[in-house]
Each structure stands twice: as structure tokens, then as C-alpha cells.
PQR file with spaces between the fields and no chain letter, atoms N, CA, C, O and H, PARSE charges and radii, in Angstrom:
ATOM       1  N    UNK     1      45.405  109.139  114.185 -0.4000 1.5000
ATOM       2  CA   UNK     1      45.952  107.849  113.547 -0.0000 2.0000
ATOM       3  C    UNK     1      45.531  106.136  114.233  0.5500 1.7000
ATOM       4  O    UNK     1      45.376  105.716  115.379 -0.5500 1.4000
ATOM       5  N    UNK     2      45.461  105.507  112.877 -0.4000 1.5000
ATOM       6  CA   UNK     2      45.027  104.762  113.522 -0.0000 2.0000
ATOM       7  C    UNK     2      46.524  102.937  113.542  0.5500 1.7000
ATOM       8  O    UNK     2      47.747  102.802  113.532 -0.5500 1.4000
ATOM       9  H    UNK     2      45.587  105.848  111.946  0.4000 1.0000
ATOM      10  N    UNK     3      45.604  102.253  113.563 -0.4000 1.5000
ATOM      11  CA   UNK     3      46.480  101.649  114.378 -0.0000 2.0000
ATOM      12  C    UNK     3      47.461  100.583  112.847  0.5500 1.7000
ATOM      13  O    UNK     3      48.441  100.002  113.312 -0.5500 1.4000
ATOM      14  H    UNK     3      44.610  102.363  113.571  0.4000 1.0000
ATOM      15  N    UNK     4      47.344  100.435  111.897 -0.4000 1.5000
ATOM      16  CA   UNK     4      48.321  100.093  110.796 -0.0000 2.0000
ATOM      17  C    UNK     4      49.646  101.609  110.765  0.5500 1.7000
ATOM      18  O    UNK     4      50.865  101.501  110.893 -0.5500 1.4000
ATOM      19  H    UNK     4      46.547  100.907  111.519  0.4000 1.0000
ATOM      20  N    UNK     5      48.517  103.396  110.472 -0.4000 1.5000
ATOM      21  CA   UNK     5      50.096  103.813  110.286 -0.0000 2.0000
ATOM      22  C    UNK     5      50.907  104.160  112.004  0.5500 1.7000
ATOM      23  O    UNK     5      51.940  104.819  112.116 -0.5500 1.4000
ATOM      24  H    UNK     5      47.527  103.483  110.368  0.4000 1.0000
ATOM      25  N    UNK     6      50.092  103.498  113.267 -0.4000 1.5000
ATOM      26  CA   UNK     6      51.134  103.561  114.390 -0.0000 2.0000
ATOM      27  C    UNK     6      52.337  102.147  113.876  0.5500 1.7000
ATOM      28  O    UNK     6      53.562  102.106  113.758 -0.5500 1.4000
ATOM      29  H    UNK     6      49.252  102.962  113.176  0.4000 1.0000
ATOM      30  N    UNK     7      51.327  101.219  113.696 -0.4000 1.5000
ATOM      31  CA   UNK     7      52.039  100.046  114.332 -0.0000 2.0000
ATOM      32  C    UNK     7      53.472  100.182  112.570  0.5500 1.7000
ATOM      33  O    UNK     7      54.389   99.385  112.377 -0.5500 1.4000
ATOM      34  H    UNK     7      50.333  101.252  113.792  0.4000 1.0000
ATOM      35  N    UNK     8      53.075  101.588  111.532 -0.4000 1.5000
ATOM      36  CA   UNK     8      54.666  101.187  110.513 -0.0000 2.0000
ATOM      37  C    UNK     8      55.374  102.004  110.745  0.5500 1.7000
ATOM      38  O    UNK     8      56.549  101.639  110.698 -0.5500 1.4000
ATOM      39  H    UNK     8      52.329  102.236  111.689  0.4000 1.0000
ATOM      40  N    UNK     9      55.156  103.406  111.090 -0.4000 1.5000
ATOM      41  CA   UNK     9      56.384  104.459  112.141 -0.0000 2.0000
ATOM      42  C    UNK     9      56.591  104.861  110.570  0.5500 1.7000
ATOM      43  O    UNK     9      57.766  104.707  110.236 -0.5500 1.4000
ATOM      44  H    UNK     9      54.202  103.702  111.128  0.4000 1.0000
ATOM      45  N    UNK    10      55.923  105.238  109.741 -0.4000 1.5000
ATOM      46  CA   UNK    10      57.009  105.388  108.553 -0.0000 2.0000
ATOM      47  C    UNK    10      58.170  104.576  108.063  0.5500 1.7000
ATOM      48  O    UNK    10      58.169  103.377  107.787 -0.5500 1.4000
ATOM      49  H    UNK    10      54.969  105.363  110.012  0.4000 1.0000
ATOM      50  N    UNK    11      59.045  105.331  108.010 -0.4000 1.5000
ATOM      51  CA   UNK    11      60.852  105.144  107.488 -0.0000 2.0000
ATOM      52  C    UNK    11      61.303  104.263  108.470  0.5500 1.7000
ATOM      53  O    UNK    11      62.048  103.378  108.051 -0.5500 1.4000
ATOM      54  H    UNK    11      59.046  106.306  108.235  0.4000 1.0000
ATOM      55  N    UNK    12      61.027  104.263  109.796 -0.4000 1.5000
ATOM      56  CA   UNK    12      61.414  103.978  111.021 -0.0000 2.0000
ATOM      57  C    UNK    12      61.249  102.644  111.351  0.5500 1.7000
ATOM      58  O    UNK    12      62.191  101.852  111.337 -0.5500 1.4000
ATOM      59  H    UNK    12      60.422  104.983  110.137  0.4000 1.0000
ATOM      60  N    UNK    13      59.994  102.311  111.680 -0.4000 1.5000
ATOM      61  CA   UNK    13      59.796  100.867  111.692 -0.0000 2.0000
ATOM      62  C    UNK    13      60.452   99.879  112.215  0.5500 1.7000
ATOM      63  O    UNK    13      60.352   99.350  113.322 -0.5500 1.4000
ATOM      64  H    UNK    13      59.229  102.955  111.692  0.4000 1.0000
ATOM      65  N    UNK    14      61.502   99.557  110.848 -0.4000 1.5000
ATOM      66  CA   UNK    14      62.316   98.385  111.007 -0.0000 2.0000
ATOM      67  C    UNK    14      63.178   98.677  111.665  0.5500 1.7000
ATOM      68  O    UNK    14      64.060   97.821  111.599 -0.5500 1.4000
ATOM      69  H    UNK    14      61.583   99.986  109.948  0.4000 1.0000
ATOM      70  N    UNK    15      63.460   99.618  112.421 -0.4000 1.5000
ATOM      71  CA   UNK    15      64.337   99.855  113.908 -0.0000 2.0000
ATOM      72  C    UNK    15      63.769  100.044  114.077  0.5500 1.7000
ATOM      73  O    UNK    15      63.198  100.000  112.987 -0.5500 1.4000
ATOM      74  H    UNK    15      62.744  100.314  112.475  0.4000 1.0000
ATOM      75  N    UNK    16      62.954  100.417  114.864 -0.4000 1.5000
ATOM      76  CA   UNK    16      61.921  100.085  116.387 -0.0000 2.0000
ATOM      77  C    UNK    16      61.404   98.567  116.145  0.5500 1.7000
ATOM      78  O    UNK    16      61.679   97.508  116.710 -0.5500 1.4000
ATOM      79  H    UNK    16      63.418  100.453  115.749  0.4000 1.0000
ATOM      80  N    UNK    17      60.956   98.740  115.586 -0.4000 1.5000
ATOM      81  CA   UNK    17      60.585   96.727  116.230 -0.0000 2.0000
ATOM      82  C    UNK    17      61.544   96.101  115.967  0.5500 1.7000
ATOM      83  O    UNK    17      61.266   94.903  115.904 -0.5500 1.4000
ATOM      84  H    UNK    17      60.733   99.600  115.127  0.4000 1.0000
ATOM      85  N    UNK    18      62.848   96.374  115.723 -0.4000 1.5000
ATOM      86  CA   UNK    18      63.800   95.586  116.161 -0.0000 2.0000
ATOM      87  C    UNK    18      64.860   95.772  116.241  0.5500 1.7000
ATOM      88  O    UNK    18      65.870   95.292  115.728 -0.5500 1.4000
ATOM      89  H    UNK    18      63.074   97.347  115.774  0.4000 1.0000
ATOM      90  N    UNK    19      64.380   97.465  117.798 -0.4000 1.5000
ATOM      91  CA   UNK    19      65.276   97.200  118.471 -0.0000 2.0000
ATOM      92  C    UNK    19      64.367   96.613  119.830  0.5500 1.7000
ATOM      93  O    UNK    19      65.020   95.994  120.670 -0.5500 1.4000
ATOM      94  H    UNK    19      63.559   97.855  118.215  0.4000 1.0000
ATOM      95  N    UNK    20      62.803   96.800  120.078 -0.4000 1.5000
ATOM      96  CA   UNK    20      62.115   95.829  120.504 -0.0000 2.0000
ATOM      97  C    UNK    20      62.527   94.337  120.517  0.5500 1.7000
ATOM      98  O    UNK    20      63.115   93.896  121.505 -0.5500 1.4000
ATOM      99  H    UNK    20      62.273   97.302  119.395  0.4000 1.0000
ATOM     100  N    UNK    21      62.354   93.850  119.869 -0.4000 1.5000
ATOM     101  CA   UNK    21      62.451   92.952  119.247 -0.0000 2.0000
ATOM     102  C    UNK    21      64.192   92.335  120.502  0.5500 1.7000
ATOM     103  O    UNK    21      64.068   91.747  121.576 -0.5500 1.4000
ATOM     104  H    UNK    21      61.877   94.208  119.067  0.4000 1.0000
ATOM     105  N    UNK    22      65.006   92.575  120.113 -0.4000 1.5000
ATOM     106  CA   UNK    22      66.149   92.445  120.307 -0.0000 2.0000
ATOM     107  C    UNK    22      65.487   93.032  122.086  0.5500 1.7000
ATOM     108  O    UNK    22      64.887   92.297  122.871 -0.5500 1.4000
ATOM     109  H    UNK    22      65.107   93.052  119.240  0.4000 1.0000
ATOM     110  N    UNK    23      65.728   94.061  122.251 -0.4000 1.5000
ATOM     111  CA   UNK    23      65.221   93.590  123.967 -0.0000 2.0000
ATOM     112  C    UNK    23      64.609   92.028  124.400  0.5500 1.7000
ATOM     113  O    UNK    23      65.058   91.156  125.144 -0.5500 1.4000
ATOM     114  H    UNK    23      66.215   94.659  121.614  0.4000 1.0000
ATOM     115  N    UNK    24      63.115   92.137  123.392 -0.4000 1.5000
ATOM     116  CA   UNK    24      62.745   90.969  124.642 -0.0000 2.0000
ATOM     117  C    UNK    24      63.359   89.543  124.017  0.5500 1.7000
ATOM     118  O    UNK    24      63.456   88.555  124.746 -0.5500 1.4000
ATOM     119  H    UNK    24      62.750   92.846  122.788  0.4000 1.0000
ATOM     120  N    UNK    25      63.712   89.515  122.802 -0.4000 1.5000
ATOM     121  CA   UNK    25      65.060   88.355  123.230 -0.0000 2.0000
ATOM     122  C    UNK    25      66.052   88.368  124.095  0.5500 1.7000
ATOM     123  O    UNK    25      66.573   87.262  124.240 -0.5500 1.4000
ATOM     124  H    UNK    25      63.633   90.317  122.210  0.4000 1.0000
ATOM     125  N    UNK    26      66.753   89.706  125.078 -0.4000 1.5000
ATOM     126  CA   UNK    26      67.874   89.687  126.006 -0.0000 2.0000
ATOM     127  C    UNK    26      67.070   89.345  127.199  0.5500 1.7000
ATOM     128  O    UNK    26      67.418   88.384  127.886 -0.5500 1.4000
ATOM     129  H    UNK    26      66.330   90.604  124.961  0.4000 1.0000
ATOM     130  N    UNK    27      66.276   89.876  127.435 -0.4000 1.5000
ATOM     131  CA   UNK    27      64.885   89.716  128.102 -0.0000 2.0000
ATOM     132  C    UNK    27      64.366   88.211  128.144  0.5500 1.7000
ATOM     133  O    UNK    27      64.330   88.187  129.375 -0.5500 1.4000
ATOM     134  H    UNK    27      65.994   90.657  126.878  0.4000 1.0000
ATOM     135  N    UNK    28      64.055   87.292  127.888 -0.4000 1.5000
ATOM     136  CA   UNK    28      64.148   86.091  127.348 -0.0000 2.0000
ATOM     137  C    UNK    28      65.209   84.988  127.714  0.5500 1.7000
ATOM     138  O    UNK    28      65.105   83.832  128.123 -0.5500 1.4000
ATOM     139  H    UNK    28      64.085   87.312  126.889  0.4000 1.0000
ATOM     140  N    UNK    29      66.309   85.832  127.397 -0.4000 1.5000
ATOM     141  CA   UNK    29      67.929   85.109  128.047 -0.0000 2.0000
ATOM     142  C    UNK    29      67.907   85.232  129.433  0.5500 1.7000
ATOM     143  O    UNK    29      67.614   84.467  130.352 -0.5500 1.4000
ATOM     144  H    UNK    29      66.394   86.772  127.065  0.4000 1.0000
ATOM     145  N    UNK    30      68.344   86.551  129.346 -0.4000 1.5000
ATOM     146  CA   UNK    30      68.776   86.436  130.764 -0.0000 2.0000
ATOM     147  C    UNK    30      67.757   85.483  132.156  0.5500 1.7000
ATOM     148  O    UNK    30      68.317   85.118  133.190 -0.5500 1.4000
ATOM     149  H    UNK    30      68.583   87.173  128.600  0.4000 1.0000
ATOM     150  N    UNK    31      66.076   85.195  131.856 -0.4000 1.5000
ATOM     151  CA   UNK    31      65.203   85.057  132.755 -0.0000 2.0000
ATOM     152  C    UNK    31      66.212   83.540  132.365  0.5500 1.7000
ATOM     153  O    UNK    31      67.152   83.248  133.104 -0.5500 1.4000
ATOM     154  H    UNK    31      65.621   85.492  131.016  0.4000 1.0000
ATOM     155  N    UNK    32      65.917   82.814  131.329 -0.4000 1.5000
ATOM     156  CA   UNK    32      66.812   81.564  131.159 -0.0000 2.0000
ATOM     157  C    UNK    32      68.307   81.674  131.708  0.5500 1.7000
ATOM     158  O    UNK    32      68.408   80.787  132.556 -0.5500 1.4000
ATOM     159  H    UNK    32      65.153   83.051  130.729  0.4000 1.0000
ATOM     160  N    UNK    33      69.445   82.329  131.608 -0.4000 1.5000
ATOM     161  CA   UNK    33      70.388   81.999  132.390 -0.0000 2.0000
ATOM     162  C    UNK    33      70.329   82.524  133.859  0.5500 1.7000
ATOM     163  O    UNK    33      71.306   82.526  134.608 -0.5500 1.4000
ATOM     164  H    UNK    33      69.363   83.049  130.919  0.4000 1.0000
ATOM     165  N    UNK    34      68.917   83.028  134.240 -0.4000 1.5000
ATOM     166  CA   UNK    34      69.087   83.153  135.676 -0.0000 2.0000
ATOM     167  C    UNK    34      68.663   81.433  136.227  0.5500 1.7000
ATOM     168  O    UNK    34      69.169   80.709  137.084 -0.5500 1.4000
ATOM     169  H    UNK    34      68.123   83.027  133.631  0.4000 1.0000
ATOM     170  N    UNK    35      67.644   81.264  135.389 -0.4000 1.5000
ATOM     171  CA   UNK    35      67.205   79.098  135.832 -0.0000 2.0000
ATOM     172  C    UNK    35      68.016   78.119  135.703  0.5500 1.7000
ATOM     173  O    UNK    35      67.972   77.031  136.278 -0.5500 1.4000
ATOM     174  H    UNK    35      67.232   81.852  134.692  0.4000 1.0000
ATOM     175  N    UNK    36      68.802   78.515  134.908 -0.4000 1.5000
ATOM     176  CA   UNK    36      69.753   77.653  134.386 -0.0000 2.0000
ATOM     177  C    UNK    36      70.714   77.704  135.771  0.5500 1.7000
ATOM     178  O    UNK    36      70.876   76.873  136.664 -0.5500 1.4000
ATOM     179  H    UNK    36      68.838   79.399  134.441  0.4000 1.0000
ATOM     180  N    UNK    37      71.467   79.487  135.484 -0.4000 1.5000
ATOM     181  CA   UNK    37      72.400   79.338  137.439 -0.0000 2.0000
ATOM     182  C    UNK    37      72.115   78.831  138.900  0.5500 1.7000
ATOM     183  O    UNK    37      72.824   78.622  139.885 -0.5500 1.4000
ATOM     184  H    UNK    37      71.336   80.162  134.759  0.4000 1.0000
ATOM     185  N    UNK    38      70.914   78.733  138.649 -0.4000 1.5000
ATOM     186  CA   UNK    38      70.190   78.999  139.641 -0.0000 2.0000
ATOM     187  C    UNK    38      70.382   77.056  139.825  0.5500 1.7000
ATOM     188  O    UNK    38      70.845   76.467  140.802 -0.5500 1.4000
ATOM     189  H    UNK    38      70.338   78.903  137.849  0.4000 1.0000
ATOM     190  N    UNK    39      70.010   76.630  138.924 -0.4000 1.5000
ATOM     191  CA   UNK    39      70.501   75.492  138.384 -0.0000 2.0000
ATOM     192  C    UNK    39      71.607   74.374  139.832  0.5500 1.7000
ATOM     193  O    UNK    39      71.662   73.752  140.893 -0.5500 1.4000
ATOM     194  H    UNK    39      69.634   77.108  138.130  0.4000 1.0000
ATOM     195  N    UNK    40      72.382   75.030  138.336 -0.4000 1.5000
ATOM     196  CA   UNK    40      74.056   75.423  138.167 -0.0000 2.0000
ATOM     197  C    UNK    40      74.300   74.918  140.431  0.5500 1.7000
ATOM     198  O    UNK    40      74.847   74.061  141.124 -0.5500 1.4000
ATOM     199  H    UNK    40      72.338   75.536  137.474  0.4000 1.0000
ATOM     200  N    UNK    41      73.411   76.229  140.607 -0.4000 1.5000
ATOM     201  CA   UNK    41      74.392   76.438  141.653 -0.0000 2.0000
ATOM     202  C    UNK    41      73.621   75.365  143.534  0.5500 1.7000
ATOM     203  O    UNK    41      74.127   74.948  144.576 -0.5500 1.4000
ATOM     204  H    UNK    41      72.966   76.926  140.044  0.4000 1.0000
ATOM     205  N    UNK    42      71.783   75.419  142.715 -0.4000 1.5000
ATOM     206  CA   UNK    42      71.230   73.927  143.815 -0.0000 2.0000
ATOM     207  C    UNK    42      71.747   72.901  144.000  0.5500 1.7000
ATOM     208  O    UNK    42      71.653   72.275  145.056 -0.5500 1.4000
ATOM     209  H    UNK    42      71.372   75.757  141.868  0.4000 1.0000
ATOM     210  N    UNK    43      72.711   72.361  142.507 -0.4000 1.5000
ATOM     211  CA   UNK    43      73.406   71.146  142.785 -0.0000 2.0000
ATOM     212  C    UNK    43      75.093   71.092  143.409  0.5500 1.7000
ATOM     213  O    UNK    43      75.714   70.091  143.766 -0.5500 1.4000
ATOM     214  H    UNK    43      72.788   72.870  141.649  0.4000 1.0000
ATOM     215  N    UNK    44      75.649   72.829  143.388 -0.4000 1.5000
ATOM     216  CA   UNK    44      76.637   72.537  143.736 -0.0000 2.0000
ATOM     217  C    UNK    44      76.488   72.148  145.747  0.5500 1.7000
ATOM     218  O    UNK    44      77.028   71.291  146.447 -0.5500 1.4000
ATOM     219  H    UNK    44      75.144   73.642  143.097  0.4000 1.0000
ATOM     220  N    UNK    45      75.441   73.333  146.080 -0.4000 1.5000
ATOM     221  CA   UNK    45      75.098   73.300  147.764 -0.0000 2.0000
ATOM     222  C    UNK    45      74.802   71.606  147.915  0.5500 1.7000
ATOM     223  O    UNK    45      75.365   70.785  148.639 -0.5500 1.4000
ATOM     224  H    UNK    45      75.002   74.030  145.511  0.4000 1.0000
ATOM     225  N    UNK    46      73.926   71.470  147.141 -0.4000 1.5000
ATOM     226  CA   UNK    46      73.735   69.441  147.464 -0.0000 2.0000
ATOM     227  C    UNK    46      74.701   68.916  147.764  0.5500 1.7000
ATOM     228  O    UNK    46      74.994   68.410  148.847 -0.5500 1.4000
ATOM     229  H    UNK    46      73.468   72.136  146.552  0.4000 1.0000
ATOM     230  N    UNK    47      75.717   69.046  146.132 -0.4000 1.5000
ATOM     231  CA   UNK    47      76.910   68.285  146.266 -0.0000 2.0000
ATOM     232  C    UNK    47      77.888   68.385  147.868  0.5500 1.7000
ATOM     233  O    UNK    47      78.337   67.447  148.526 -0.5500 1.4000
ATOM     234  H    UNK    47      75.479   69.458  145.253  0.4000 1.0000
ATOM     235  N    UNK    48      78.017   70.402  148.237 -0.4000 1.5000
ATOM     236  CA   UNK    48      78.325   70.188  148.829 -0.0000 2.0000
ATOM     237  C    UNK    48      78.024   69.675  150.213  0.5500 1.7000
ATOM     238  O    UNK    48      78.929   69.027  150.738 -0.5500 1.4000
ATOM     239  H    UNK    48      77.652   71.164  147.702  0.4000 1.0000
ATOM     240  N    UNK    49      76.728   69.878  151.010 -0.4000 1.5000
ATOM     241  CA   UNK    49      76.127   69.125  152.131 -0.0000 2.0000
ATOM     242  C    UNK    49      76.042   67.881  151.593  0.5500 1.7000
ATOM     243  O    UNK    49      75.754   67.313  152.647 -0.5500 1.4000
ATOM     244  H    UNK    49      75.993   70.404  150.583  0.4000 1.0000
ATOM     245  N    UNK    50      76.063   67.000  150.786 -0.4000 1.5000
ATOM     246  CA   UNK    50      76.572   65.600  151.037 -0.0000 2.0000
ATOM     247  C    UNK    50      78.119   65.399  151.307  0.5500 1.7000
ATOM     248  O    UNK    50      78.229   64.881  152.419 -0.5500 1.4000
ATOM     249  H    UNK    50      76.297   67.461  149.930  0.4000 1.0000
ATOM     250  N    UNK    51      79.201   65.580  150.799 -0.4000 1.5000
ATOM     251  CA   UNK    51      80.157   65.796  151.344 -0.0000 2.0000
ATOM     252  C    UNK    51      80.414   66.293  152.378  0.5500 1.7000
ATOM     253  O    UNK    51      81.255   65.641  152.998 -0.5500 1.4000
ATOM     254  H    UNK    51      79.112   66.000  149.896  0.4000 1.0000
ATOM     255  N    UNK    52      79.813   67.840  153.248 -0.4000 1.5000
ATOM     256  CA   UNK    52      79.879   67.637  154.327 -0.0000 2.0000
ATOM     257  C    UNK    52      79.635   66.651  155.653  0.5500 1.7000
ATOM     258  O    UNK    52      80.522   66.441  156.481 -0.5500 1.4000
ATOM     259  H    UNK    52      79.129   68.369  152.745  0.4000 1.0000
ATOM     260  N    UNK    53      78.124   66.007  155.736 -0.4000 1.5000
ATOM     261  CA   UNK    53      78.218   65.068  156.056 -0.0000 2.0000
ATOM     262  C    UNK    53      78.688   63.732  155.956  0.5500 1.7000
ATOM     263  O    UNK    53      78.146   62.902  156.686 -0.5500 1.4000
ATOM     264  H    UNK    53      77.404   66.178  155.064  0.4000 1.0000
ATOM     265  N    UNK    54      79.752   63.305  155.057 -0.4000 1.5000
ATOM     266  CA   UNK    54      80.504   62.024  155.083 -0.0000 2.0000
ATOM     267  C    UNK    54      81.532   62.452  155.733  0.5500 1.7000
ATOM     268  O    UNK    54      82.459   61.686  155.995 -0.5500 1.4000
ATOM     269  H    UNK    54      80.192   63.980  154.464  0.4000 1.0000
């Protein structure tokens, strides 16, 4: 089996590579959402710290 045959996967290529694409997209989305959540929580903690100092 050579590489083009492996990548083609017969009639199932669209399903297989589409599934890999969706999983990769959601993994990337998870990282982005975690970074945004961390930024939001850090800002909230800083805001609470400023309020407690006053």
C-alpha cells in the first residue's frame, strides 16, 4: 500500500478526513476558549484585588 492509496481510503476518504478535520477544529477551539477564560478570570481576580485594597 502506497501513500496515495492510504490517503484516498476508497469510498471512506471524505468521512475519515472530515472526521479528523472536525476533531482538529474542536481541539483548536478548546485551546482558544481556555485562553480566553484564563484571561477573563485573571482580569476578574485583579479587579477583586483592587476592590479589596480600597
